[in-house]
N, C-alpha and C positions, 0 to 999 in steps of 0.2 A: 314363262318366267317374270315375275312384280316386279313393276319398273320402282328403282327408287328415287327419291325426290335428291334435291344437290345438297341439303345440310345434313339428310341421314348417310349418303357418301360420304361427304367430309368428314362427318362425325367416324365412322366404320374407319374411313384411311388412320386419320389421328389415332385410333385406338389401334388401329396394327404396327402403326409406328414406335408407340409408346410399349409394344410388346417386344419390339426390336426388327420387325420386318424392315428391310432397307433395300431390299432388291425385287425386281419381279419375273419370274422363271417363263425364258423363252420356248419355243417353240422345237428347237434345234437346238441341238448341243453346240458351245463353243470352245476351241482348243484356247484357253487365257495364257498359255504359255508361249507359245508361238508369236514372238515379236519381232519384226521383219526388220533390216538394218535400213534399207529404204525401203520406200513406197512410189507410186506413179498414180496418177490417175486416169480413170479413163482416153482412151486416144479420143479426140474433138475431132468431130466430121470436116471433111476439106471446107471450104469455104468455094463460093459457084465462082466458076470463072469470068474476069471481068474480061471487060471487050478489048482490052490493052494489055493485055497480060494472064499467063497462065494458074494455072488452079496456085493457091498458098495453102499449106499446111499449119497449120496453130500448131506451134511448140507448145510439147508438153510441159506439164511442171512439173517438180516433184516436191512434194512436202518436205521432206526431211533434208533436202538439201538446201532449200530455201531456209528452211528456219536455221539450219547452223551458219547457212550463210549473213543471217540476221543478227542471230547470238554474238557470232563470233566478232561483228563489228560494234557489239556494243562493249566502250572503258569505262561505264560507271555504270551503277545501280538503275540511274533514273533513264540513261541511255536504254538500259534494256527492258526496261519496263515499257519505252515507248516502243521498243523495236516491238515485245509482246502484246502490246492492243495495238499495233497496226498488222501485224501479222492475220492475212483472212484466207488461210487453209483449215484451220480445223472445224470443223462444222458446229459444236459443242459452243463456240461463241455465238455462233447464231441465235442460241435458246437459252444463254446465259444473261440475266440481268445486269452484272458487274461482273469484271476481272479481279480474281484474288492472287494478290502478287507475295507483300509479307504483311510482318507485323511482328515489333517487337523493335533490336535497337541493331543496325547493320554494323559487323566487325564485331558480336558479340563472339564468345569462344565457343558456343554451342550454335548450333546452328540444323533445328527440327525440320527434319523433311517429312509432310504427311502424306496423304493418299487425293482427296479431291473434295472441292467444298461441295458441302452439303447446302439445304437450304438455307438456312442463316447467314452464312459464309458467303451467297447470294445474293441476297438482300442486302448486308452493308460491306460488301468488298472487301471482308477480312478472313484471316483464318483462323479457326479453331474459335468461334464464336459460340457456338452452342452449347449443348449438356455435355458435349465431348471436349471443346476449348475447357466447359468451366473444372471439369477432371483435371485437363490437361494442365492449365494455372494450381492449382491445389496438390498436384505432385511435383510440378517443381518449387512449390513453395515450400515445401518439406523439405528442399533441401538446402534453402537459402537462393534460388535462383527465379529469376522473373522477368518477364516479357517489357517489364518499365523499371526495373531498378539496375539503375545505373552503376550499381558495385559490381553486380553477379546475373548482365545481363540475358538473356535466349533470342535468336530467333529463328523464325515459324517461316516458311513455306511450303509449297503442295506440288507432288506431280502434276499433278494439271491445273492449270490457272480458271478454268471454267467448270462448271457444274455443268457432270451428264442428266442428261432428263432423267426425272424419277429416283435421283442416287443413285442410278442400276453400276455397274462397275465397269471400266475403264474401258475403253478397246485396245486389244497390241497396237493397234496402226496408229491411233492418238496418245499412248506413251510414247511413241516411235518417234512419233511429230515433234512433240513438247520437250521427247529427252534433251537436245541441244540447246534449248532456253534452260531447262533444271540443271547445266552441267556448268554452262555459262554464271548459272545466280551461285552457285559453288563458288569457283574462281572467283569472282568480283566480293561477295561476299568473304568470304577467305576465313571461315571459322578455324576453330582448333581442331574440333571433333563433329561429327556427323550425328545424329538422333535418325535414323529410319524409322519410322513408325507404319508399320500396318504390312500387308502383302502387296499390296500396288506399287510403294515406296519401293519395296525391297525388291522385285518385277524390276523397273525402273533403274534401278542404281547397281544391283546386283545380279539382275539376271536369273533371279531365285524366286520360290514360294517355297511356303511352310514355316507362318512366321514363331508358330509354336517351337518349331524347331530351329529355329534359327535367333532367334530370342538370345540377349546376355551374352553373344558371343563375339568376342571384334573381330572387324575384317576393315577391308579398307574400298572404299569409293570414292572415286576423283581426286584420288591421291591423299585422301585426308581416313585418319582412324575413324570406324562407323561400325555404332553399335546400335543392332538391330533391337525393336521393343513393340509388344505388343498395342495398338492403336487403343486409344481413349475411350474408342466407341466399343471394343472390345469387350473392354474391360467394364463398361457398364453393362453389355451383357451376360459377363461371365466375374461375378464377382471374387469369385475363388481366383483367378488367375492374377489378383490387387498384390500378392503376396509375390509373387515372381515378380511383379514391374516394382516391387517396391525394391528387390533386392537387385534389380537390372538399374536403379536409381541412385543405388549406395555405390554400384559398380561403374558409375558415369562421375561422381563426387570423389572416387577416390583415383579417381583417374585426373582428371583435373588435377587436384589438389597434389599427385606428384610431379605432374606439371610444371606449375608453380613452384616448387620445391630445387625442380631441376634447374629452370632457369633463375634460380636467385644466385 
């Protein structure tokens, strides 16, 4: 096979990304629907016997249990961010440049839950800053909302805070491990409604996938009204779906306007 130099390989990769390729195909099938409640790391080998004591077995660490403890110990968003930055059991952290925590205005009535950071998000440490983020801003500007609008703000985070290698799909154990942090994030931000964007956000919060079937139908997640919507990256690949996304945005705006009328 003819070798390809670095510049040519990079150009080919960028071309594939522009065409919409966002994941690699593995050799073995993976059950993406399986989401374990608890995880355990492989058993550690026993320590060699000390001269003055018998063998000591190292304690096994349960990533989900430790994540739950760390998340629940946080009483503010700042404490939650610090707890996530200190959490060292997720392998994604080792390959990421930055942790992506949130953007927008905390306490906003709408909290958007995305999937996982991409290349641009990993570089800047902020969610939704690439092409999908630009479309997201345009979508919410169309209903007079935005991440920097004090009068009608939104608040944004992701299911996972670190970028999966090569933008691959999140693994079930990664979602399970970071879910306690996401749930606590929602509790502390305390939005009026959630917008659950994309299959992996739906998997984490609703234990369901099939966004084209779920979108537009109100449900409940973490005791909050939740509206599944197609991810902006999907809309960039499938422009015809923008009509349905517009209907979902109008649905969201109507629900927010109704809640304002009730509270008056």
